[in-house]
C-alpha positions as CSV (number, residue, x, y, z in Angstrom):
1,X,-11.9,186.7,-94.7
2,X,-13.7,189.8,-93.0
3,X,-13.8,187.7,-89.8
4,X,-10.5,186.4,-90.2
5,X,-8.7,189.6,-90.8
6,X,-11.1,191.3,-88.0
7,X,-9.6,188.7,-85.3
8,X,-6.3,189.1,-86.4
9,X,-6.4,192.9,-86.2
10,X,-8.1,192.3,-82.6
11,X,-5.6,190.0,-81.3
12,X,-2.6,192.7,-82.5
13,X,-4.4,195.4,-80.5
14,X,-4.8,193.3,-77.2
15,X,-1.0,192.2,-77.8
16,X,0.2,195.9,-78.0
17,X,-2.1,197.3,-75.9
18,X,-0.9,194.7,-72.9
19,X,2.6,195.0,-73.8
20,X,2.7,198.7,-73.5
21,X,1.6,198.2,-69.4
22,X,4.0,195.5,-68.8
23,X,6.7,198.5,-67.7
24,X,4.6,200.7,-65.8
25,X,5.8,199.1,-62.3
26,X,9.2,197.5,-63.5
27,X,11.4,200.5,-62.1
28,X,13.5,202.1,-59.7
29,X,12.0,205.4,-58.2
30,X,13.4,207.7,-55.9
31,X,12.3,210.5,-53.3
32,X,15.3,213.0,-52.6
33,X,13.4,214.4,-49.6
34,X,13.4,211.4,-47.7
35,X,16.3,209.5,-49.0
36,X,14.2,206.6,-49.6
37,X,13.2,204.6,-53.2
38,X,11.3,201.7,-54.4
39,X,12.5,199.3,-56.4
40,X,9.8,197.2,-57.7
41,X,8.6,194.5,-60.9
42,X,5.1,194.2,-60.1
43,X,4.9,191.6,-63.3
44,X,7.5,189.2,-62.4
45,X,8.2,189.3,-58.6
46,X,11.7,188.7,-59.1
47,X,13.0,191.4,-56.8
48,X,15.7,190.2,-54.3
49,X,16.3,192.5,-51.1
50,X,20.4,193.1,-50.9
51,X,21.6,191.0,-47.6
52,X,18.2,189.6,-46.9
53,X,17.9,186.8,-49.2
54,X,15.7,185.0,-46.7
55,X,12.8,187.0,-47.9
56,X,13.3,185.3,-51.3
57,X,11.6,187.1,-54.4
58,X,8.9,189.7,-54.0
59,X,7.3,192.0,-56.0
60,X,9.8,195.0,-54.7
61,X,10.6,196.7,-51.6
62,X,10.8,200.4,-50.3
63,X,14.5,200.8,-49.1
64,X,16.5,204.0,-47.2
65,X,19.6,205.5,-48.9
66,X,22.9,204.1,-47.2
67,X,20.6,201.7,-44.7
68,X,19.6,197.9,-44.8
69,X,16.2,198.7,-43.1
70,X,13.5,198.1,-45.8
71,X,9.9,197.8,-45.9
72,X,9.1,194.1,-48.4
73,X,6.0,194.8,-50.7
74,X,4.5,191.3,-50.2
75,X,1.9,191.6,-52.8
76,X,0.9,193.8,-55.4
77,X,-2.6,193.9,-57.6
78,X,-2.0,196.3,-60.9
79,X,-4.7,197.5,-62.3
80,X,-4.1,199.9,-65.0
81,X,-1.5,202.5,-63.5
82,X,-2.5,202.3,-60.2
83,X,-1.1,199.2,-58.0
84,X,-2.7,198.4,-54.7
85,X,0.1,196.9,-52.4
86,X,0.5,195.2,-49.4
87,X,3.9,196.0,-47.3
88,X,5.5,194.8,-43.7
89,X,8.8,196.4,-42.0
90,X,11.7,193.8,-42.3
91,X,11.1,193.2,-38.6
92,X,7.1,191.5,-39.6
93,X,6.0,194.2,-36.4
94,X,4.2,196.4,-38.9
95,X,2.4,196.4,-41.8
96,X,0.1,198.3,-44.3
97,X,-1.9,198.7,-47.4
98,X,-1.2,201.6,-49.8
99,X,-1.7,202.4,-53.5
100,X,1.0,203.5,-56.0
101,X,-0.1,205.5,-59.1
102,X,2.0,206.4,-62.0
103,X,1.5,209.9,-62.5
104,X,3.6,210.4,-65.9
105,X,6.3,208.8,-67.1
106,X,8.9,209.9,-64.5
107,X,6.5,209.9,-61.2
108,X,5.0,207.8,-59.5
109,X,2.8,208.9,-56.2
110,X,2.6,206.2,-52.9
111,X,-0.7,206.8,-50.7
112,X,-0.4,204.7,-47.5
113,X,-3.7,203.6,-46.5
114,X,-5.0,201.2,-43.4
115,X,-2.1,200.0,-41.4
116,X,1.2,201.4,-39.9
117,X,2.7,204.3,-40.7
118,X,5.8,203.9,-43.1
119,X,8.5,204.9,-40.3
120,X,12.6,204.9,-41.5
121,X,15.7,205.4,-39.9
122,X,17.4,208.7,-40.2
123,X,20.3,210.2,-37.6
124,X,19.6,207.5,-35.4
125,X,15.9,208.1,-35.2
126,X,12.9,206.9,-36.7
127,X,11.3,209.2,-39.1
128,X,8.3,209.2,-40.2
129,X,6.7,209.2,-44.0
130,X,4.1,211.5,-45.4
131,X,0.8,209.6,-46.2
132,X,1.4,210.8,-49.8
133,X,5.1,210.8,-51.1
134,X,6.3,211.4,-54.4
135,X,9.2,209.4,-56.7
136,X,10.8,210.1,-59.6
137,X,13.1,208.0,-61.9
138,X,16.6,208.5,-61.7
139,X,18.1,209.5,-64.3
140,X,21.8,208.9,-65.0
141,X,23.7,212.0,-66.1
142,X,27.2,212.0,-67.7
């Protein structure tokens, strides 16, 4: 009887623990300084880039406000509050590895690693993003 109760308790604990992490990397976060955002779902990997449906379902993408340019995320490996991701620009000419870490409930940090530097259009020129970039969840103000 004790072993059955222990087994049920262990199953409940593991299910509760695994479910608590299922929303960490399913979110929309924004950086006000550079007007870029991440739309991600690293679990179901079902994000469609608007206007670029040709890519199919992906783990997510980095986009620029008021612009169709993006950096699709082509793979994501989640380990706790950190995800190792691979990105490519939408031309396919540049790629990089990066880590995305959840600092707290509303703050994420993208750290660029090996590969190209992320560049986004800004007023007709290419703007390099810093190697470490902080993103916040948007809060609807009513």
